[in-house]
C-alpha positions in Angstrom: 12.8 70.7 1.9 12.9 73.4 -0.6 11.2 76.9 0.2 8.5 78.5 -1.7 10.8 80.7 -3.7 13.1 78.1 -4.7 10.0 76.2 -6.0 8.5 79.5 -7.9 12.1 79.5 -9.4 12.2 76.3 -10.5 9.2 76.2 -12.1 9.5 79.5 -13.7 12.4 77.5 -15.7 9.9 75.0 -17.1 9.2 76.6 -20.5 13.0 77.0 -20.9 14.0 73.5 -20.2 11.1 72.7 -22.6 12.8 74.6 -25.4 16.2 73.8 -24.7 16.7 70.6 -22.4 17.8 68.8 -25.1 20.8 71.1 -26.0 21.4 71.5 -22.2 21.5 67.2 -21.7 23.9 66.9 -24.7 26.2 69.6 -23.2 26.1 67.5 -19.7 27.0 64.7 -21.2 29.7 66.1 -23.1 31.1 67.3 -19.9 30.5 64.6 -18.0 32.6 62.3 -20.3 35.3 64.6 -20.5 35.6 65.1 -16.6 34.8 61.8 -15.8 35.5 59.0 -18.6 35.5 56.5 -16.3 31.8 56.8 -16.5 31.8 55.5 -20.3 31.7 52.2 -18.6 28.2 52.7 -17.4 26.5 54.4 -19.8 25.0 53.0 -22.9 27.2 54.4 -26.1 25.0 53.2 -29.1 21.8 55.5 -26.9 24.4 58.0 -26.7 25.2 58.4 -30.5 21.7 58.1 -31.5 20.7 61.3 -29.2 18.4 58.8 -27.2 20.0 59.6 -24.2 19.9 62.8 -23.9 16.3 63.3 -24.8 15.8 60.7 -22.2 17.5 63.0 -19.4 15.9 66.1 -20.9 11.9 64.4 -20.4 13.2 63.4 -16.7 14.7 66.9 -15.7 11.6 68.8 -17.2 9.3 66.2 -15.5 11.4 67.1 -12.3 11.0 70.7 -12.3 7.2 70.5 -13.1 6.7 68.4 -10.1 9.2 69.7 -8.0 6.5 70.9 -5.2 4.9 67.3 -5.7 7.8 64.7 -6.1 5.4 62.0 -5.3 3.9 62.6 -8.5 7.0 61.2 -10.3 8.0 58.4 -8.0 6.7 55.7 -10.4 9.4 57.2 -13.3 11.9 57.3 -10.4 11.6 53.7 -9.2 11.8 52.7 -13.0 15.0 54.7 -13.6 16.2 53.0 -10.0 15.8 49.6 -11.2 18.3 50.3 -14.2 20.5 52.1 -12.2 20.6 49.2 -9.3 20.9 46.5 -12.4 24.1 48.9 -13.7 25.5 49.6 -10.5 25.1 53.4 -10.0 26.1 54.4 -6.6 25.4 57.6 -4.3 29.2 58.9 -4.8 28.2 59.1 -8.5 25.4 61.7 -8.1 27.5 65.1 -7.3 29.6 64.6 -9.8 26.1 64.4 -12.5 24.7 67.4 -10.4 28.0 69.6 -11.0 28.1 68.8 -14.6 24.6 69.3 -14.9 24.7 72.6 -13.3 27.7 73.4 -15.6 25.8 72.7 -18.6 22.7 74.8 -17.7 24.8 77.8 -17.1 26.9 77.1 -20.5 23.2 76.6 -22.5 21.5 79.3 -21.0 24.4 81.8 -20.5 23.0 85.1 -18.7 19.6 83.8 -19.0 20.7 81.5 -15.8 21.2 83.9 -13.4 23.1 83.1 -9.9 19.6 82.5 -8.5 18.2 80.1 -10.8 21.7 78.1 -10.6 21.5 78.1 -6.7 17.7 77.0 -7.0 18.7 74.1 -9.2 21.3 73.0 -7.3 19.1 72.6 -3.9 16.6 70.8 -6.1 19.0 68.5 -7.6 20.3 67.9 -4.1 16.8 66.8 -3.2 16.0 64.7 -6.2 19.6 63.3 -5.9 18.4 62.1 -2.3 15.4 60.8 -3.7 16.9 58.6 -6.0 19.6 57.5 -3.7 17.2 56.3 -0.7 15.5 54.2 -3.3 18.1 52.7 -4.7 19.4 52.2 -1.5 16.2 49.5 -0.6 16.9 48.2 -4.0 20.4 47.2 -3.4 19.4 46.0 -0.1 16.9 43.6 -1.2 19.2 42.3 -4.3 21.7 41.4 -1.9 19.7 40.3 1.1 17.1 38.1 -0.6 17.6 34.0 -0.9 20.1 33.4 -3.6 20.7 37.2 -3.9 23.9 38.8 -4.5 25.5 42.3 -5.1 27.0 43.8 -7.6 27.8 41.3 -10.7 28.1 37.8 -10.3 29.5 35.3 -13.0 27.6 32.8 -14.7 28.2 30.0 -17.0 26.6 29.8 -20.3 25.2 26.1 -19.7 23.2 26.3 -23.2 23.2 28.4 -26.5 20.2 27.6 -28.7 19.5 29.5 -31.7 16.0 30.5 -31.8 15.4 32.1 -35.6 17.8 33.8 -38.1 18.5 36.6 -35.7 17.5 35.5 -31.8 19.3 33.3 -29.6 18.6 32.0 -26.1 21.4 31.7 -23.6 21.0 29.2 -20.6 23.0 30.7 -17.9 23.7 28.9 -14.2 25.9 30.5 -11.4 29.4 30.0 -11.6 29.9 29.4 -7.8 27.1 26.7 -7.8 25.0 28.6 -5.7 21.1 29.3 -5.5 19.4 31.6 -7.8 17.5 34.5 -6.7 14.1 34.6 -7.7 12.3 37.1 -9.8 9.0 38.4 -11.0 8.0 37.5 -14.6 8.7 40.5 -16.8 12.2 41.8 -14.9 15.5 42.0 -16.7 19.4 41.6 -16.1 22.2 43.4 -17.0 24.8 41.5 -18.7 28.6 42.9 -18.3 30.9 40.8 -20.9 34.5 40.9 -21.3 34.9 41.8 -24.9 38.5 42.0 -25.9 39.9 44.9 -27.7 36.9 47.3 -26.0 38.3 50.2 -24.1 35.5 50.9 -21.7 32.7 48.3 -20.3 29.4 47.6 -22.4 26.5 46.7 -20.1 23.2 45.6 -21.6 19.5 44.9 -20.1 17.7 41.6 -21.5 14.8 40.3 -20.3 14.4 36.9 -18.5 12.4 34.9 -20.9 11.5 31.9 -19.0 9.3 31.6 -15.7 11.0 31.7 -12.1 11.8 28.6 -10.1 13.8 26.9 -12.9 17.4 25.8 -12.2 19.0 28.8 -14.5 18.3 31.9 -16.0 17.3 32.5 -20.0 17.8 35.2 -21.9 16.7 35.7 -25.5 18.7 38.1 -27.6 18.3 39.7 -30.8 21.3 40.3 -32.9 21.3 43.8 -33.6 22.7 44.3 -37.2 23.8 47.7 -39.1 21.0 49.5 -40.6 20.1 52.8 -41.9 23.2 54.2 -40.7 22.6 52.7 -37.1 25.7 50.6 -36.1 25.4 46.8 -35.4 25.1 46.4 -31.8 28.3 45.5 -29.9 27.2 43.5 -27.2 24.4 41.7 -29.2 27.0 40.7 -31.8 29.7 39.3 -29.4 26.8 37.4 -28.0 25.7 36.1 -30.9 29.4 35.2 -32.8 31.9 35.1 -29.9 30.5 33.6 -26.5 30.3 29.8 -26.5 28.7 27.3 -24.1 31.0 26.9 -20.9 32.0 30.6 -21.2 31.3 33.3 -18.1 29.3 36.6 -18.5 28.9 38.8 -15.5 25.2 39.6 -14.2 23.3 41.5 -12.2 20.5 40.9 -9.9 17.1 41.0 -11.7 15.5 44.1 -12.0 12.7 45.9 -13.2 8.9 47.1 -12.8 7.6 45.9 -15.9 6.2 42.9 -14.0 3.2 40.3 -13.8 0.3 41.5 -11.2 -0.6 37.9 -9.9 -3.2 39.4 -7.8 -5.4 40.9 -11.0 -7.6 37.8 -11.9 -9.2 39.5 -15.1 -8.5 38.6 -18.7 -4.8 39.2 -19.6 -3.8 39.9 -23.4 0.4 40.0 -23.9 1.1 41.9 -26.7 4.6 41.6 -28.5 6.1 42.7 -31.6 10.1 41.3 -32.5 12.1 40.5 -29.5 9.6 42.3 -27.5 8.1 38.9 -27.0 10.9 37.9 -24.3 9.3 39.2 -20.8 5.8 38.5 -22.3 6.8 34.7 -22.5 8.2 34.6 -19.0 4.6 35.7 -18.3 3.0 33.1 -20.0 4.9 30.3 -18.9 4.4 31.7 -15.5 0.7 31.8 -15.8 0.3 28.2 -17.3 1.8 26.7 -14.3 -1.2 28.5 -12.2 -4.5 26.6 -11.5 -6.7 29.0 -13.0 -9.2 29.3 -15.7 -8.1 33.5 -16.4 -8.4 33.8 -20.2 -4.9 34.5 -21.9 -4.4 36.0 -25.1 -1.0 35.8 -26.5 -0.5 38.0 -29.4 2.6 38.6 -31.4 3.7 40.6 -34.6 6.9 39.2 -36.4 8.1 40.5 -40.1 8.4 36.7 -41.1 8.3 33.1 -39.8 12.3 32.8 -40.2 12.2 35.4 -37.5 9.8 34.6 -35.2 11.5 33.3 -32.0 10.0 31.2 -29.1 7.1 30.1 -31.4 7.4 26.2 -30.8 7.1 27.1 -27.0 3.9 29.4 -27.3 2.4 26.9 -28.9 3.2 23.9 -26.8 1.9 26.1 -23.8 -1.6 26.8 -25.8 -1.9 23.1 -26.4 -1.9 22.0 -22.9 -3.9 25.1 -21.5 -7.4 25.4 -23.0 -7.5 28.8 -21.4 -5.1 30.4 -23.8 -5.2 31.8 -27.0 -2.3 32.5 -29.7 -2.4 34.8 -32.6 0.6 35.8 -34.7 0.9 38.6 -37.3 3.5 38.7 -39.8 3.8 42.1 -41.9 5.9 40.5 -44.9 5.1 37.0 -44.7 7.2 34.6 -47.6 5.7 32.4 -50.0 7.2 29.7 -47.6 5.1 31.2 -44.8 2.0 31.7 -46.9 2.3 27.8 -47.7 2.6 26.7 -44.1 0.2 28.8 -42.8 0.8 29.2 -38.8 0.1 32.9 -38.9 -3.4 34.4 -38.5 -3.0 38.3 -39.7 -1.1 39.1 -42.7 0.2 43.0 -42.7 0.2 45.2 -39.4 -1.9 44.8 -36.8 -5.0 47.3 -37.1 -8.0 48.0 -35.1 -10.6 46.0 -36.6 -8.2 42.9 -36.1 -7.3 43.4 -33.0 -11.0 43.9 -31.8 -11.8 40.5 -33.3 -8.9 38.6 -31.1 -9.7 41.2 -28.2 -13.4 41.2 -27.7 -13.9 42.7 -24.3 -12.3 46.3 -22.8 -12.0 45.2 -19.2 -8.6 43.4 -19.6 -5.2 43.9 -18.4 -2.5 44.5 -20.9 1.4 43.9 -21.1 2.8 45.5 -24.1 6.4 44.9 -25.4 8.5 45.7 -28.7 9.9 48.4 -30.9 8.8 52.1 -29.9 6.8 52.4 -33.3 5.0 49.4 -32.5 4.2 49.9 -29.0 3.0 53.6 -30.1 0.2 52.3 -32.6 -0.8 49.4 -30.0 -1.1 51.9 -27.4 -3.5 53.8 -29.4 -5.3 51.1 -30.9 -5.9 49.9 -27.3 -7.2 53.2 -26.0 -9.7 53.2 -29.2 -11.0 49.8 -28.2 -11.6 51.2 -24.8 -9.1 49.7 -22.8 -7.9 51.9 -20.0 -4.8 53.8 -20.0 -3.8 52.4 -16.2 -4.8 48.6 -17.7 -1.9 49.0 -20.1 1.6 48.3 -18.8 4.6 48.7 -21.1 8.2 47.9 -21.3 11.0 49.7 -23.2 14.1 48.6 -24.4 15.6 52.0 -24.1 15.2 55.7 -23.2 11.7 56.0 -23.5 10.1 58.7 -25.6 7.1 58.3 -28.2 5.0 56.5 -26.5 5.1 59.3 -23.7 4.3 61.1 -26.3 1.3 59.2 -27.3 -0.3 59.5 -23.7 0.4 63.0 -23.4 -1.6 63.3 -26.5 -4.2 61.3 -25.2 -4.4 63.7 -21.6 -4.9 66.7 -24.1 
């Protein structure tokens, strides 16, 4: 337990973290990877390059400081991060390494303002916070390994089938190389994929949502090829999976993880709202719901650029055709003339509040939201404007959180 003086010192640094948090975390990562380059086998290099990881860590540090006297308030965020850590293979012995370099970065950026008292307070606080993470993650490791069909760390899977879903999206059907059983998962969860890419100095690990219902004899991931655009390099792992991985090849997978999951106990109407490849966890939810005897109203809304990049459409339409309680709507922001001639979509242009209200006529719904950050930020605002409660909107990010959290904070202000 932290004493009152330590808590007061940490809280006094909150304004400083708000001003210098990103600078501190950028300094931290530079130190960390210089001193421990082996950790580059765990961290997402693309998020580092684009500054997303430092921003995410700055936000986490800020939240921890602001709630240091009530860490239960950040337990949901801790669990979300812990799921990611477990899927990556983060271990307790790595936490002291992180702490040492974080304290050094605070001292370097703040200079004389980082007094011995402040550094000591942060050292004590980091120890408490690290113990929370280690405890939560230990239980997650235990559950992942001891469940039926479960395993620790990574397990080799064979690509049983590779199926092109659109111009940029491909599905991979994966079965255990050892022929053993598969651990069940909750719709909405993901696996970490660790491919062995020739010529790469470091390991690259990425998370991909499971895109089919549990209980199948395979796991399916549905991956968008991330091409170079707007100064952003092409995605190494997604490009490798699309261009180099063949049926019969082996990929290393973590056990399923993640807390963006379908609530089977809530029987209210449900809205599955996605943009781009963000439909993957929602298709898993839809397929699961379709197998349950229920008349629960299900509305599936998907936004895509055009028909040629719209993945899993036939599968979603098949569910809607056999399930009278499922309604499906598609919005194409830039449909082609071929799309217009063929039809098959319901809204041209971006989803706006008026159209959303016409397909989601009631506010007492549970919404699951997934897609690119700008899309989710816009949908989040519009859902709130329709009267949907904050607690009834669940969402999943592809990377470190940022813009949508700003939307939440703006609403609360």
